[in-house]
C-alpha positions as CSV (number, residue, x, y, z in Angstrom):
1,M,-11.2,-110.2,-0.8
2,R,-12.6,-111.0,-4.3
3,A,-12.1,-108.3,-7.0
4,G,-15.8,-107.5,-7.3
5,A,-16.0,-106.7,-3.6
6,L,-12.8,-104.7,-3.6
7,A,-14.1,-102.6,-6.5
8,A,-17.4,-102.0,-4.7
9,A,-15.5,-100.9,-1.6
10,F,-13.5,-98.3,-3.6
11,A,-16.7,-97.1,-5.2
12,T,-18.2,-96.6,-1.8
13,L,-15.2,-94.6,-0.6
14,A,-15.2,-92.5,-3.8
15,A,-18.9,-91.7,-3.3
16,A,-18.5,-90.7,0.3
17,P,-18.5,-87.0,1.0
18,P,-15.2,-85.4,2.0
19,S,-14.5,-85.2,5.7
20,D,-13.7,-81.5,5.5
21,P,-17.1,-79.8,5.6
22,L,-16.0,-76.9,3.3
23,A,-14.7,-79.4,0.8
24,A,-18.1,-81.1,1.0
25,I,-19.8,-77.7,0.2
26,A,-17.5,-77.1,-2.8
27,E,-18.1,-80.7,-4.1
28,A,-21.9,-80.6,-3.6
29,S,-22.1,-77.2,-5.4
30,G,-20.0,-78.5,-8.4
31,H,-17.1,-76.1,-7.7
32,P,-18.8,-73.0,-9.3
33,A,-15.9,-70.8,-8.3
34,V,-13.9,-72.0,-11.3
35,L,-16.7,-71.5,-13.9
36,H,-17.6,-68.4,-15.9
37,F,-21.3,-68.1,-15.7
38,R,-23.3,-65.8,-18.0
39,A,-26.9,-65.3,-17.1
40,T,-29.6,-63.1,-18.6
41,G,-32.9,-61.8,-17.4
42,T,-35.7,-59.5,-18.7
43,H,-38.2,-57.7,-16.6
44,V,-40.5,-54.6,-16.9
45,E,-39.8,-51.7,-14.5
46,E,-42.0,-48.6,-14.5
47,G,-43.3,-49.6,-18.0
48,R,-39.8,-50.0,-19.5
49,T,-38.2,-53.3,-20.5
50,V,-34.9,-53.9,-18.7
51,V,-32.5,-56.5,-20.0
52,T,-29.9,-57.7,-17.5
53,T,-26.7,-59.6,-18.3
54,F,-24.7,-61.0,-15.4
55,D,-21.2,-62.6,-15.7
56,Q,-19.5,-64.2,-12.8
57,L,-16.1,-65.9,-12.6
58,G,-14.8,-66.5,-9.1
59,T,-15.1,-63.3,-7.1
60,A,-15.3,-61.1,-10.2
61,A,-18.7,-60.1,-11.5
62,L,-20.0,-57.9,-14.3
63,I,-23.6,-56.6,-14.3
64,R,-24.9,-54.8,-17.4
65,R,-28.5,-53.4,-17.6
66,C,-29.9,-52.1,-20.8
67,V,-33.1,-50.1,-21.5
68,A,-33.9,-49.3,-25.1
69,G,-30.3,-49.5,-26.1
70,V,-29.0,-47.4,-23.2
71,C,-26.7,-49.6,-21.1
72,G,-24.7,-49.2,-17.9
73,G,-23.7,-51.3,-15.0
74,T,-21.0,-52.3,-12.6
75,W,-17.8,-54.3,-12.6
76,F,-16.4,-55.8,-9.4
77,D,-12.9,-57.2,-9.6
78,G,-13.1,-59.1,-6.3
79,S,-11.7,-56.1,-4.4
80,R,-13.4,-52.9,-5.7
81,R,-16.5,-51.8,-7.6
82,W,-16.5,-49.8,-10.8
83,T,-19.4,-48.2,-12.6
84,F,-19.8,-47.6,-16.3
85,G,-22.4,-45.9,-18.4
86,L,-23.2,-45.0,-22.0
87,N,-19.6,-45.2,-23.2
88,D,-18.6,-48.2,-21.2
89,V,-15.8,-46.4,-19.4
90,P,-15.4,-48.0,-16.0
91,L,-14.8,-45.5,-13.1
92,P,-13.9,-46.7,-9.6
93,E,-16.3,-46.2,-6.8
94,E,-15.3,-45.0,-3.3
95,V,-14.0,-47.8,-1.0
96,G,-16.0,-47.9,2.2
97,A,-17.9,-50.2,4.5
98,A,-20.1,-51.5,1.6
99,T,-16.9,-52.5,-0.3
100,L,-15.8,-54.7,2.7
101,T,-19.2,-56.4,2.7
102,E,-19.1,-56.9,-1.1
103,R,-15.6,-58.5,-0.9
104,T,-16.8,-61.2,1.4
105,L,-20.2,-61.6,-0.4
106,A,-18.4,-62.2,-3.7
107,A,-16.5,-65.1,-2.1
108,V,-19.7,-66.5,-0.7
109,A,-21.9,-66.1,-3.8
110,S,-19.2,-67.8,-6.0
111,Y,-18.6,-70.5,-3.4
112,A,-14.9,-69.5,-3.5
113,F,-15.1,-69.4,0.3
114,A,-15.3,-73.3,0.3
115,E,-12.1,-73.7,-1.8
116,P,-8.7,-74.2,-0.2
117,A,-7.3,-71.2,-2.1
118,F,-9.6,-68.9,-0.1
119,R,-8.1,-69.9,3.3
120,A,-4.6,-70.0,1.8
121,G,-5.1,-66.4,0.8
122,G,-6.1,-65.2,4.3
123,G,-9.8,-65.8,4.2
124,T,-11.7,-67.4,7.1
125,A,-14.7,-69.7,7.2
126,V,-15.8,-71.0,10.6
127,R,-19.0,-72.9,11.4
128,A,-20.9,-71.2,14.1
129,A,-22.8,-72.9,16.9
130,D,-26.2,-72.4,15.2
131,G,-24.9,-74.2,12.0
132,R,-24.3,-71.1,10.0
133,W,-20.9,-70.1,8.7
134,R,-18.9,-67.0,9.7
135,V,-17.0,-66.0,6.6
136,R,-14.6,-63.2,6.1
137,A,-12.6,-62.5,2.9
138,P,-9.1,-61.0,3.1
139,D,-9.7,-57.2,3.8
140,G,-13.4,-57.9,3.9
141,A,-16.2,-57.8,6.5
142,E,-17.5,-60.8,8.4
143,L,-20.8,-62.2,7.1
144,L,-23.1,-64.9,8.4
145,V,-24.0,-67.5,5.8
146,T,-27.0,-69.9,6.0
147,L,-26.8,-73.1,3.9
148,D,-29.6,-75.4,2.9
149,P,-28.9,-78.4,5.1
150,A,-29.8,-81.0,2.4
151,S,-28.1,-79.5,-0.7
152,R,-25.3,-77.5,1.1
153,T,-26.1,-74.5,-1.1
154,V,-26.1,-70.9,0.0
155,R,-29.5,-69.5,0.9
156,R,-29.0,-66.4,3.0
157,V,-26.2,-63.9,3.8
158,E,-26.4,-61.5,6.7
159,L,-24.3,-59.0,8.6
160,P,-23.4,-60.0,12.2
161,D,-26.3,-57.9,13.5
162,G,-28.8,-59.9,11.4
163,S,-29.3,-57.3,8.7
164,P,-29.9,-59.0,5.3
165,V,-27.2,-58.8,2.6
166,A,-28.4,-61.3,0.0
167,V,-30.9,-64.1,-0.5
168,Y,-30.4,-66.9,-3.1
169,V,-33.1,-69.2,-4.4
170,R,-34.2,-71.1,-7.6
171,D,-30.9,-73.0,-8.0
172,T,-30.0,-74.4,-11.4
173,R,-26.9,-76.0,-12.8
174,A,-24.7,-75.0,-15.7
175,G,-21.4,-76.8,-16.4
176,G,-22.0,-78.9,-13.3
177,G,-21.9,-75.9,-11.0
178,V,-24.8,-74.5,-8.9
179,F,-26.1,-71.1,-9.9
180,P,-29.1,-69.4,-8.3
181,L,-31.3,-67.5,-10.7
182,D,-33.0,-65.4,-8.0
183,R,-30.4,-63.2,-6.5
184,A,-31.9,-60.6,-4.1
185,G,-29.9,-57.9,-2.4
186,P,-28.3,-54.5,-3.1
187,F,-25.1,-56.0,-4.6
188,E,-26.9,-58.6,-6.7
189,A,-28.4,-58.9,-10.2
190,G,-32.0,-59.6,-9.2
191,R,-34.2,-62.2,-11.0
192,L,-32.5,-63.9,-13.9
193,D,-34.1,-66.3,-16.5
194,Q,-31.3,-68.5,-17.7
195,V,-27.6,-69.2,-17.4
196,T,-24.9,-70.9,-19.4
197,V,-21.1,-71.5,-18.9
198,V,-18.8,-69.8,-21.4
199,R,-15.2,-70.7,-22.1
200,E,-13.6,-67.2,-22.1
201,P,-12.0,-64.9,-19.5
202,L,-14.0,-62.3,-17.7
203,A,-12.8,-58.7,-18.1
204,P,-14.1,-55.2,-17.4
205,P,-15.7,-53.2,-20.2
206,A,-13.0,-51.8,-22.5
207,G,-14.7,-48.4,-22.9
208,V,-14.3,-45.9,-25.7
209,P,-10.7,-45.8,-26.9
210,V,-8.8,-42.6,-27.5
211,T,-5.8,-42.0,-29.8
212,L,-3.3,-39.5,-28.5
213,T,-0.7,-38.1,-30.9
214,G,1.7,-36.6,-28.3
215,A,0.9,-33.8,-25.9
216,G,-1.0,-30.8,-27.2
217,T,-2.7,-27.5,-26.1
218,L,-6.2,-26.3,-26.5
219,E,-7.1,-22.6,-26.5
220,L,-9.7,-21.5,-23.9
221,G,-12.5,-19.2,-24.8
222,S,-13.4,-16.1,-22.9
223,E,-16.1,-17.8,-20.8
224,P,-15.6,-18.5,-17.0
225,I,-15.8,-22.2,-17.7
226,P,-13.5,-24.3,-19.9
227,I,-14.8,-24.2,-23.5
228,V,-12.3,-25.1,-26.2
229,P,-12.4,-25.6,-30.0
230,C,-13.0,-29.2,-31.2
231,T,-14.5,-31.1,-34.1
232,V,-17.2,-33.7,-34.1
233,G,-18.1,-35.7,-37.2
234,G,-15.7,-33.4,-39.2
235,K,-17.6,-30.3,-38.2
236,R,-16.1,-27.5,-36.1
237,A,-17.6,-27.1,-32.7
238,R,-17.1,-25.7,-29.2
239,C,-16.5,-28.3,-26.4
240,L,-17.2,-27.7,-22.7
241,L,-14.9,-29.8,-20.6
242,D,-17.3,-30.7,-17.7
243,S,-16.2,-33.2,-15.2
244,G,-19.5,-32.8,-13.4
245,A,-21.5,-34.2,-16.4
246,T,-21.9,-37.8,-17.3
247,P,-22.5,-39.0,-19.9
248,S,-21.0,-36.7,-22.5
249,A,-23.5,-34.9,-24.7
250,V,-24.1,-32.9,-27.9
251,T,-26.8,-30.3,-28.5
252,L,-29.8,-31.1,-30.6
253,S,-28.5,-28.7,-33.4
254,V,-25.2,-30.7,-33.6
255,A,-27.2,-34.0,-33.9
256,E,-29.3,-32.5,-36.7
257,A,-26.3,-31.1,-38.5
258,L,-24.8,-34.6,-38.5
259,N,-28.1,-36.1,-39.6
260,L,-28.4,-38.2,-36.5
261,E,-31.7,-39.2,-35.0
262,P,-31.7,-39.6,-31.2
263,H,-32.8,-42.9,-29.9
264,G,-33.1,-44.7,-26.6
265,E,-34.0,-43.0,-23.4
266,L,-31.9,-41.7,-20.5
267,E,-32.2,-39.1,-17.9
268,I,-29.9,-36.0,-17.6
269,S,-29.4,-34.3,-14.3
270,G,-28.3,-30.7,-14.0
271,L,-30.2,-27.9,-12.4
272,A,-33.2,-29.5,-14.0
273,R,-34.1,-33.1,-14.9
274,F,-35.3,-34.2,-18.3
275,A,-35.4,-37.3,-20.4
276,T,-33.6,-37.5,-23.7
277,G,-32.1,-39.9,-26.3
278,F,-28.6,-40.5,-27.5
279,V,-26.6,-40.5,-30.7
280,E,-23.4,-42.2,-31.8
281,A,-21.1,-39.8,-33.5
282,G,-17.4,-39.3,-34.4
283,P,-14.7,-38.7,-34.6
284,L,-14.4,-36.3,-31.8
285,A,-11.1,-34.4,-31.9
286,L,-9.7,-32.4,-29.0
287,G,-6.3,-31.2,-30.1
288,P,-4.1,-34.3,-30.1
289,A,-6.8,-36.5,-28.7
290,R,-9.2,-38.4,-31.0
291,F,-12.2,-40.5,-30.1
292,E,-13.1,-42.4,-33.2
293,R,-16.7,-43.1,-32.1
294,A,-18.6,-42.2,-28.9
295,K,-22.1,-42.1,-27.7
296,F,-23.6,-38.7,-26.6
297,A,-26.8,-37.7,-24.9
298,V,-28.7,-35.1,-26.9
299,I,-29.5,-31.9,-24.9
300,P,-31.1,-28.6,-25.8
301,P,-28.8,-25.6,-26.3
302,S,-27.7,-23.9,-23.1
303,S,-28.6,-20.3,-22.4
304,A,-25.8,-20.2,-19.8
305,A,-22.9,-20.6,-22.2
306,S,-22.2,-21.1,-25.9
307,F,-21.1,-24.7,-26.5
308,D,-22.0,-27.5,-28.8
309,V,-20.5,-30.6,-27.1
310,V,-20.2,-31.5,-23.4
311,V,-17.1,-33.7,-22.9
312,G,-18.1,-35.3,-19.6
313,S,-16.4,-37.3,-16.9
314,D,-16.7,-40.6,-19.0
315,L,-14.5,-39.3,-21.8
316,M,-12.3,-37.0,-19.6
317,A,-11.3,-40.2,-17.8
318,R,-9.3,-41.1,-21.0
319,L,-7.2,-38.0,-20.7
320,R,-5.2,-35.9,-18.4
321,L,-6.1,-32.2,-18.6
322,V,-4.1,-29.3,-17.2
323,F,-6.2,-26.1,-17.0
324,D,-4.1,-22.9,-17.1
325,R,-6.3,-19.9,-16.9
326,S,-3.5,-17.4,-16.9
327,R,-2.2,-18.6,-20.3
328,G,-5.7,-19.3,-21.6
329,T,-4.9,-23.0,-22.4
330,V,-5.7,-26.6,-21.5
331,R,-2.9,-29.1,-22.0
332,V,-3.9,-32.5,-23.1
333,L,-1.8,-35.4,-21.9
334,A,-1.9,-39.2,-21.5
335,A,-4.3,-40.4,-18.8
336,G,-2.6,-41.6,-15.7
337,S,0.6,-39.6,-16.3
338,S,0.4,-37.2,-13.4
339,A,2.7,-37.6,-10.4
340,A,1.7,-37.6,-6.7
341,S,2.0,-34.2,-5.1
342,A,1.5,-32.7,-1.6
343,S,-1.1,-30.4,-3.2
344,A,-3.0,-33.3,-4.8
345,A,-6.5,-34.2,-3.7
346,K,-7.6,-37.8,-4.0
347,L,-10.6,-38.4,-6.2
348,T,-13.2,-41.1,-5.7
349,F,-16.2,-41.6,-7.9
350,R,-20.0,-41.8,-7.3
351,S,-22.0,-43.1,-10.3
352,G,-19.3,-42.0,-12.7
353,S,-18.7,-38.5,-11.2
354,P,-15.4,-37.5,-9.5
355,V,-15.8,-36.6,-5.8
356,L,-13.2,-35.2,-3.3
357,R,-13.3,-34.4,0.4
358,T,-13.7,-30.8,1.4
359,T,-14.0,-28.9,4.7
360,V,-16.3,-26.0,4.7
361,G,-15.9,-24.0,7.8
362,S,-15.7,-26.7,10.5
363,R,-17.8,-29.2,8.5
364,E,-16.3,-32.0,6.4
365,M,-18.4,-33.0,3.3
366,P,-17.9,-34.8,0.0
367,A,-18.0,-32.5,-3.0
368,L,-18.4,-33.2,-6.7
369,L,-15.4,-31.9,-8.8
370,D,-17.3,-30.0,-11.4
371,T,-15.2,-28.1,-14.0
372,G,-18.5,-27.0,-15.6
373,D,-19.3,-24.9,-12.5
374,Q,-17.7,-21.4,-12.6
375,A,-17.8,-21.0,-8.8
376,V,-14.9,-22.0,-6.5
377,L,-17.4,-23.7,-4.3
378,S,-21.2,-24.2,-4.3
379,F,-23.6,-26.2,-2.2
380,G,-27.3,-26.6,-1.6
381,Y,-29.7,-24.6,0.5
382,A,-30.4,-27.6,2.7
383,A,-26.7,-27.9,3.6
384,Y,-26.6,-24.2,4.3
385,R,-29.5,-24.4,6.7
386,E,-28.0,-27.4,8.5
387,G,-24.6,-25.7,9.0
388,T,-23.4,-22.3,9.9
389,Q,-25.6,-19.7,8.1
390,W,-23.0,-17.3,6.9
391,P,-24.4,-13.8,5.9
392,V,-25.5,-13.4,2.3
393,V,-23.2,-11.0,0.4
394,S,-25.1,-11.0,-3.0
395,R,-27.9,-12.6,-4.9
396,G,-28.4,-13.7,-8.5
397,E,-29.7,-16.3,-10.9
398,V,-27.8,-19.4,-12.2
399,L,-28.6,-21.2,-15.4
400,G,-28.0,-24.8,-16.5
401,V,-28.7,-27.3,-19.2
402,G,-32.5,-27.7,-19.6
403,S,-33.1,-25.0,-16.9
404,A,-34.8,-21.6,-17.3
405,G,-33.0,-20.3,-14.3
406,E,-32.8,-20.6,-10.5
407,D,-32.4,-18.1,-7.7
408,A,-29.2,-18.4,-5.8
409,F,-27.1,-16.3,-3.5
410,F,-23.4,-16.0,-2.4
411,V,-22.0,-16.3,1.1
412,E,-18.5,-15.8,2.4
413,V,-17.1,-18.9,4.1
414,P,-14.2,-18.0,6.4
415,D,-12.2,-21.2,5.8
416,V,-12.4,-23.8,3.0
417,Q,-10.1,-26.8,2.5
418,V,-10.1,-29.0,-0.6
419,G,-8.2,-32.2,0.1
420,S,-5.0,-30.9,1.6
421,L,-5.2,-27.5,-0.1
422,A,-6.3,-24.7,2.2
423,L,-8.2,-22.1,0.1
424,G,-8.9,-19.9,3.1
425,K,-11.7,-17.4,2.9
426,T,-13.9,-18.3,-0.1
427,R,-17.1,-16.9,-1.7
428,A,-19.5,-19.8,-2.1
429,L,-22.6,-20.1,-4.2
430,V,-25.7,-21.5,-2.6
431,R,-28.3,-23.0,-4.9
432,R,-31.8,-23.9,-3.9
433,T,-32.0,-27.4,-5.4
434,Q,-28.4,-28.6,-5.3
435,T,-27.9,-31.7,-3.2
436,L,-24.1,-32.3,-3.3
437,A,-21.5,-29.6,-2.8
438,H,-19.5,-28.8,-5.9
439,V,-15.8,-27.7,-6.2
440,G,-15.9,-25.7,-9.4
441,I,-13.3,-24.4,-11.8
442,G,-13.2,-21.0,-10.1
443,S,-10.0,-21.9,-8.3
444,W,-8.2,-21.6,-11.6
445,D,-7.8,-17.9,-11.0
446,R,-5.2,-18.8,-8.3
447,Y,-4.1,-22.3,-9.3
448,L,-3.1,-24.5,-12.2
449,V,-5.6,-27.3,-12.1
450,D,-4.2,-30.7,-13.2
451,L,-7.1,-33.2,-13.5
452,D,-6.2,-36.9,-14.0
453,E,-9.2,-39.1,-13.4
454,A,-7.3,-42.2,-14.3
455,A,-4.8,-41.6,-11.6
456,E,-7.7,-40.7,-9.2
457,R,-6.3,-37.3,-8.4
458,V,-6.5,-33.6,-9.1
459,V,-3.5,-31.4,-8.3
460,F,-3.7,-27.7,-7.5
461,S,-0.5,-25.8,-8.1
462,P,-0.1,-22.1,-7.2
463,R,0.4,-19.9,-10.3
C-alpha cells in the first residue's frame, strides 16, 4: 500500500467514533467533566435584578446569586449540598432522597457518567430499550437520561416514574467542552448568558474567618436567653447568641453609632417579616474569639430583650459554645472540638439553620435548635391542631424582632424526646404563626448545652 493511502486509512480510523457508546458520548461532548466552567447570567425577578454565577468542575458545583450586593447560594461537593448566606459560611443541608437524586444528576450534567472513572468508582450507566440511559452514581438514585441522537448531548433527566429532574438546552462550547446555558430544574442554575473555562481549582466559599486565642468564658446576663458582653467596631455591646437567626444582625442604633449606612436588601424572618439592609462591620469580639470583618443585617431594637448584636447561626458555626446556666457562663472553644456522646443530638441544617429530630408525645417532627427562644419547646398552632390537643395551662404574649407581640399559650406535653435525650413531661409554648417546632434554650435549667455546629451536634449533659 502506498504511503498516501496508508495515511488516509489511519486518518479514517482516527476520525471514527469509539466503539464504546459511553466513550462516544464523552468524546462528542468534549470531555466537559475535566473542565472548570464559570457561567454568569442576569435576570429580573419581582422587579429585582438577580446576578447568578455558576461554577462546575466534574460533579462539584457552586451557585451564587446576588441581589443588590446581598449574596447567597449553594455548594455541592459531589456528595452533599451546603448552603451559604451573607457571610459566605457554608452549612451542610440534610441528606435525604433529594441528595441521592442530586448525586446522580451531578454526574449526568457534567458528563462524568460517560467517563471510565465513573464506572470504576461504582457508578452504572446502562442503555435502556427505548434508547435512554439508566444512570446511577455511587450512593445515588437511578435517573433516566435522554440524549439528543445527533449530538449525543444530554437533553432531559427524569426519575424512573417519569417525573422531570432537569432539562438542558442552548448548548455552547467553552474549552472544547459542551455546556448548556439553559439549565432548568430544582437543582440547577436556570438561564445563563455566557460561559468560560477557568484554570483554577473549584472550592467552597471560605466564609468569614475567626481568630481564637485559646478557650475563654463569657458572662451571661440575667435574661432567660443567652446575652453576653461583646464589642463591635471597638464599641461595647451586648450580643445575643441566637442559633435560630441567620444572618447575624446589629440594631439600627449600633449601625448609626458606627456611622454605617445600610445598603442592599434582604428579608428577616422572626415572629414578623420585614425587609432591611446590611452593613459590614468589625471587629466583633466575643471573649477569645475575634471576627475581623463580618456582614450584619440591620434590625430595629427588640422590645423582648436588651441586646445590640445578634450572633446568628452563620457566625456561631465558627465556634463551639458551651452554655452553663448554673454558673452563668458560656465557654467559647474551637469549632469541631466536641466529642461524640450518648446524649448528643445530631444536627442537620435547613437554609443555614440547625435542625434536630424531636418526638412530641407520639409524633416525630423536625425542630429548629433556637438558642434565642427561652422556651424548652415551642411549636405552631397548626401543628397543635393536627396532633394531640393537650389542655392549655396558661396564656400570654411573646415578642420578637420587628414584632409588636403575638398571643400564645402553654400546654403540658407528657413526653418529649430531643434526639436521644428524654426530657419527659415538658411545658411547651404554642405560637399562632410559627411553622416549624423550636427546641429553645430553656433546657439549660437542667442541662449543660454544648453546641458545636461544625461537628453537627449538640450535647445535653445533666448538671
